[in-house]
N, C-alpha and C positions, 0 to 999 in steps of 0.2 A: 477839656481839650483831646480830639480823638490823637490816638496815636498811628505813627505813621507807620507803611509793611513795606519792606526791601525785597524787590524782586530780579534774582540772578539770571539771565538768561543762558544757557550751554548748549549751542546749537549742534552737537554733533551726537550722531547715531553710529553705531555698528552697522545696523541697515536699516530703510527705510519703508516704512509700515506703510502696505497700498491705501488705507485709509487715512493717513496723517496729512491735515492739511496747514498743518506750523511749517515755519521759515527755519526747517533742520533736514537737516541732512548729511551722507556719507561723508562728511569731509575729508582730506589727508591730512591723516594723525600727526604730519609733521610741523601744521596749521594750528594744534593746541596749545605748546605751549605760549607762542605769539599771542593768539585770540585770549589767553587767561591774563599775559601780561596786560594786553590792554585795556582789558576790563577791570583789573584792579588798579590801572593808571585811571580810566574812567570816572571810576568811584572816587577814588584820589583826590582827582583834583577837578570834582565836579563843579564845585563853585566858581571854578575859572570858567570852566568849559558852557554851565548853565548864564552865565552874565553874557557873552559871546553870543549866544542863541537868543539872548533877550529876556531871560529865565530866573526872576530874582529867585535868590539863595533864601534855603527856610532851615528851621533848626529844630522842627516838629523832633520830639523822642520817638523811637522805634520800638516796637515791641515783637515784628514778626518779620521775619528772612524765609523768603522761598525761593528754592531753585529747581529753577524748570528748563524744559526743552522741547529737543534734543534731550541727552540722557546724563544727566550729570552726575547719576550713580557712576559714569565711568571713569569719573575723578580720585585720584589718591588722594587720601587723608593729606599730604602736605599742600598739594593744589587746593583743597577743598580751606584749608587753613591759612593761606594766604590772601584768599577771597571773603573770609570771614574776619583777619587782622583788618583788610581795607577798609571792608561795613564800620567798624568799631572806631577806625582812626575817623572815619568821615561823618558819622552821625553816631548821638547820643542814644546807644539803645540801653534798652530795657533792663537793669539786673545787674550790668555791668561793673567793675569795680572803678574807680575816679584816677589809679594807676596808670602811670604812663606805660605805653607798650615797648617790649625790648627794642632796642634800638636797630639790633643784627638781629628779628626773628631766627631766619636762617641757621643760625647759630646753637640753638636751643635745641639740634635734633630734626624729633619730627615733628612739624607744624600740627597745630590744633591738640597738642598734647592739654594735661590738665588744668595748667595755666590758662591756655585759652578758653575751655569751658568754666571755668571758675569765673573769669573777666565778664563773660555773655550771660551765664549765671541763668536760674532755669525761667525768669520772667519773661524771657523771650522765647516766642514760638521759632522753632529753624527747623525748615522743612526741607527734605533734598527728594527729589520724584528718582523713581530708580524703577530698571525694568528687574523681574523676580532673578535672573540669573546674573545680576550683578550683585546680588547680593551674598556675599560667605560670611563665616563667621570673621574673617581677616577685615574686610570692609565694615562690616558689621560695629567693629571694635574701634574701627579708625572713624566712624561719624560718628560714634558714641563720642570719643575723645575730642573730638573735632565743638562738641556743644549741640548735634545735630539731638535734638529730641522728637521728632517724627517724621515718618517715612510715607510717602505716596507712592506704590506700586502700581503701574502700570500693567495689571491682569489680563484685561479684557474678555477672557474668556478662561472657564476651565477644563476648554475641551482640545484637544490636540486637534483633532480635525479642523478646527473653528480657526485655531491661533494659526497653524499652517498655511490657511489658504491666505493668510493678512501677512503672510512675511515675518512671523513671530516666534522666536525661537524656545520660548521655555513650555513646560506643561505641568499640570496641577501639582506635580511629587515636586517640580523645583517651587512652588508656589510655598508650599507648607516647609521646605526648607529656609526659605526665606525668612517666613514667621516665625522658625525658631529659633535662627542663626539672631535676629533683630532684636528679640526680647534674650536671648541669654547676654547680650550685648548691654541689656539695661533702657532697650528703646521699647515702651509699650502701646506711643499714641503711633498706629500705624493705619494707614488708610489703602483703601481699594479702588480700581478702574474697573466697571464693564461697560461692554458696549452693545447695546441691542440690535440687531440686525446685521452683523456679520456673515459671510458667506457661507453655506450650509447651515446655520441655526436653527434650531428647530425649539417648538415650545419645552419638548423635553430634556432636550440641550438645555436650553436657558435658565430652566430648572434645577438642573444639575449643577452649572455655575454658579447660581445661589445658593443650594446649598451647601455644594463646595467651599465658598469663602466664609460664609455662615460656621459652618464648623472651625474655622479657624478662628472666629472671635475677635475679628477688624474691631476698631473703636470708629470706623466711618468708611462710607462707601460711597462712590458716587458714579452714577445712571447714566451713561449716555447714550441717546439714540444717534444710530450711522447720520454723519452729517455727507450730503451728496453736493459738491460742490465740484467745480472745476481745478481747484487745487490742491485735489490730491488724484494717484492715478487710478483708484478704485472710482471713483465719484465721475469723472471723464467716462471711463469705460461705463458707467453706468446712464449717463447722459447722452451716451454716441450708441445706445441699445448693442454694445459690443459683448464679447465672450471674455476677453481680457482681466485677466486679475480676478477670475472666479465672479465676474459680475453678473452672469446670469443665476449664479447661486444665492442672490442677495436676496432673504423675505423678504415682501410686499408689505406696503407703508402701514396696511391693516393689520399685518401681523408683529410687526416694530413695536406698533402700539400698543397690543396685548401683550408682548414683553414688559413692556415699559408699565402697565397697569399690574401683572404678576409680581413685576420689584414692588410695589409700593404694596402692595397687600401683604407678598410676605415680610418685607424688613419692617413695617407697621407691626406687625404681629410677634415679631423678635423684638420688640424695643426700642426699634430708632425711629428718632424723631425726622419727620422729613423737613429739612429747616431752608430747605431751597431747592427750585424746579429739580435739578439735579445732586443733589448732594442731601446725604442721610447720616445720622452719628448719633451713638450711643449717647444720655444725658452730659453734658459736660464737655464733650470731645468734637463742636464743631472746630471748622479749621480758622481759626481769630484770623491767617491773613486775608483767606475769601473772601473773607465777610464784611472787609474793608473795600473791596467794590461795590456792595450792595446796600453800605451803608454809611456811603457820602465821605469816608475818610482817607486821606492823602497815602498815595502810595507812589514810589519811585522805581522805574527799572532802571536797569543796566544791562548791557549787552547788544547783539543783532535781537532787532525786533522787539523793543521791549517796549512798555509803553507805561506813562506816569502820569499822575493828576494830583492836584495841588490845591485843589478846592474850589481854583479860577482859572486855569487855565489845562490845559490834553494838551501830550508832547509823545512823539513816536521816536525810535530811532530806525536808522535803513535797516531794511532786509536781509541785504546784501553783505557777506562775509567779509569778502575784500573791501568793499566800499567802507566799512567800516573801520575795517585794521587802518586802511591808509589815511582816514580822516581822523581818528585818535592818536595813530602816530605823529601826525601833524600838527596834537594840538587841537584840532577842529572840534566842535561841538558833531557828533554824528547823528543830531536830530536831522530829522527831511516833515516833520511836520508840525506843526504848534498852531495852537487854537485854541485863543480867549473866547470864554464863555459867558454869554449875557446871563441877564437875570431870568429872561423866561428861558432859555435852554437847560439853566440850572434848575429850573422849578419841575421841569418834565424831566431829566434827568431822573431829579430825586424822587418825583411819582413810579419811575416805569421801574427804576431799582429795586428801590421797594416793591413793588408788585412782585417780583420774579423770588421773592421769602415769602414763605406760607401765612408768617401773621401779617403780611399786606401790609397796607397804608392808613396812618393815622392821619385823618384831614386836619384834625385841630392842632397835631404835632407839628404836621407837614406846615403849616402857613404859621405858626408862633416859631418853628426852629428857624424857617427860612428868614423870617423879618428880623429876628437876633442875628443872624449871621453874616445877612447882606445889607446891614444895615437902611433896608429900604422899606417900603410899603408894600408888604406882602399881600395878595390875596386873602381875603376873609377867608372862613368856612365857605359861608355862605356862595361866595363869589365863584371857588372852588368846585361847587357841586354843578350849580350853575354853568360853568365850563364844561366839563364833562358829561352833564346831564343824559346829552341823548346816548351815547355808548354805554354808559352805566346802565341804561333800561333795557339798551338793545341786548346787551352782554348781561345782564340779569334773567329777561326772560328767553335766553339760551342755554343759561344755567353754565355757564363760564366764569361769571362773577359773582361775589354773593357778599351782602352787608351784614355789619353788626354795630350798630352805633354809627359811630361816625367814623367807622373802617370797613375798607376796601381790602377784598384776597382773592385769589382766584381760587375758582373750585378746582376738583380733582380732573373733572371736564377741561376746563380752563387750563389749566396746566398744559393739556397735549396741542393745542391752540395758541399756547402764549403770545408767537411772533403774531399774529393776527390780531390778538387783543388792542397787545402794543401801535400796531397798524391803525386800528382804529379810533384809538385817542388821539393818535397823531392827525385822522383825516377828519376827526371831528373838532379839533382844534380851530 
């Protein structure tokens, strides 16, 4: 059985980055305690809320917890411990002790002390996203005491000029100090994000960011190409051919593509596995939580704009903070979208999500696993090959796709146009 992942949304930030298209914002600090109470409540009474929304309860064991946002690194150790206690009380978390939690956890002193860490255990990957400036010796120690054993740093760049252009407040020295503080607290599994395409970025500055981060020996790196859409201030300025938010200084699409290719080559030479379109890791350091999204494992999201999947249906919560608070406080499920997946849709999702991984998709395994899981007659290997014969042929000729035995996978060139590849398969269906 695939173990599940838990995602906790913390949509609070000290400043809103201009490239950000997530449902996070600089909300009044006075709303944070109220939000955290609602988040813990949603987790604790999730079965009742799910039943009201028409979602069957699930008892799948959990082996990953991911706190994202937003900036969950802003939370205190006490606040983080309270949330992790709620998860532990509602789910069977891998590696936790079976003893009941304290009846009045606040009376123990600081939330998330050694007792919480021992109950959650090292078998569970617990990740917190943080900005480098959030990491201090004190915060790192508090995270470790809560049982957090993986930190994902939103570095984005190691170049001050690029960072200031998108309203980021750290610099390369801050990043180095963050790594040092985390390791001193015993957290070795450190990931960092970089964005190719920030304003003022050049081939030289991109290389400087890559070299600077590699010099800190991260366990994992995520490389994202700048997304241009109407959901971010920078994206809107670019689409409108404006000059606000340094839109005129954003590199061209051709330059951004070259930056990504440079990152692929540099990281491979440094011993990193390129295991998914945007993700690179040292051996044994893949993101357990993120792999659930690509391997058809269940995951359950709580909080504003959180998404869930139980193998049969997908659902999402409201992206409005105020609406979320009001709904949870009325004991109403904050679910605003619920969609049951048909067999055909499940098969297509397995196919496309599998193609995101560098291993690609085994047609034989896909057919067998789908039949076993769905309890229905799945398309045979031959039928699947015939179903996708036209796009496979076209993408192989374009050198976007390659085959090895029964396995399909994107080439390096195909990674750069993955959305076009996925759309081509759907059009040919």
